[in-house]
C-alpha positions in Angstrom: 0.0 0.0 0.0 1.3 3.4 -0.9 -0.3 6.8 -0.3 0.1 10.3 -1.6 3.0 9.5 -3.9 3.9 10.7 -7.3 2.2 8.6 -10.0 1.8 9.5 -13.6 1.3 13.3 -13.7 0.3 13.9 -10.1 -0.2 12.5 -6.6 -2.7 9.6 -6.0 -4.4 9.1 -2.7 -3.9 5.3 -2.3 -2.6 2.5 -4.5 -2.9 -1.2 -3.4 -0.2 -3.4 -5.0 -1.1 -7.1 -5.3 1.6 -9.6 -4.2 0.3 -11.9 -6.9 0.5 -10.2 -10.3 -2.6 -12.0 -11.5 -4.7 -10.2 -8.9 -5.9 -6.6 -9.5 -4.1 -3.5 -8.3 -6.4 -0.8 -6.9 -6.2 3.0 -7.2 -8.4 4.9 -4.7 -9.1 8.6 -5.0 -10.7 10.2 -2.0 -12.7 13.4 -2.2 -14.7 15.5 0.2 -17.7 17.3 -1.2 -17.1 21.0 -1.5 -19.9 22.6 0.5 -19.6 25.9 -1.3 -20.2 24.3 -4.7 -23.5 22.8 -5.8 -22.0 19.5 -6.8 -23.5 16.2 -5.8 -21.8 13.0 -4.6 -22.2 11.3 -8.0 -20.6 14.3 -9.9 -17.7 14.5 -7.5 -17.1 10.7 -7.8 -17.1 11.1 -11.6 -14.6 13.9 -11.3 -12.4 11.7 -9.1 -12.4 8.9 -11.6 -11.7 11.3 -14.4 -8.7 12.6 -12.4 -7.3 9.1 -12.1 -7.4 8.8 -15.9 -6.2 12.3 -16.6 -3.3 12.1 -14.3 -2.4 8.6 -15.4 -2.1 7.2 -11.8 -2.0 3.7 -13.2 1.5 4.2 -14.6 3.2 2.9 -11.5 1.1 -0.3 -11.5 1.7 -0.9 -15.2 5.5 -0.3 -14.7 5.4 -3.3 -12.3 3.6 -5.5 -14.8 0.1 -5.2 -13.3 -2.5 -5.0 -16.0 -5.6 -5.7 -14.1 -6.3 -2.4 -12.5 -9.4 -1.2 -10.6 -10.1 2.5 -10.2 -12.2 3.6 -7.2 -13.6 7.0 -6.1 -14.7 7.5 -2.5 -16.6 10.7 -1.9 -17.7 12.0 1.5 -20.3 14.6 2.5 -20.6 14.8 6.3 -22.1 11.4 7.2 -23.0 10.4 3.6 -20.6 8.7 1.3 -20.5 7.2 -2.2 -18.1 4.6 -3.6 -17.9 4.3 -7.4 -15.7 2.1 -9.5 -14.6 3.2 -12.9 
């Protein structure tokens, strides 16, 4: 498990590296809903998944030979939360 490290063109929140290369690696992007904006949990989750793609966070996993990659956004709004896989 690595957190907040350089990956691709930015800093990812969490990456889980599998010990067995046939298992998936997981990229997790965490977001807190901005209370000043009128965005919703679903929109913020979509933005987080787009960030994973745009910033190419999967580069470190691919460089280690991991091709099965799951991308997950977790968004929080006070006590509510949303988990979305991309």
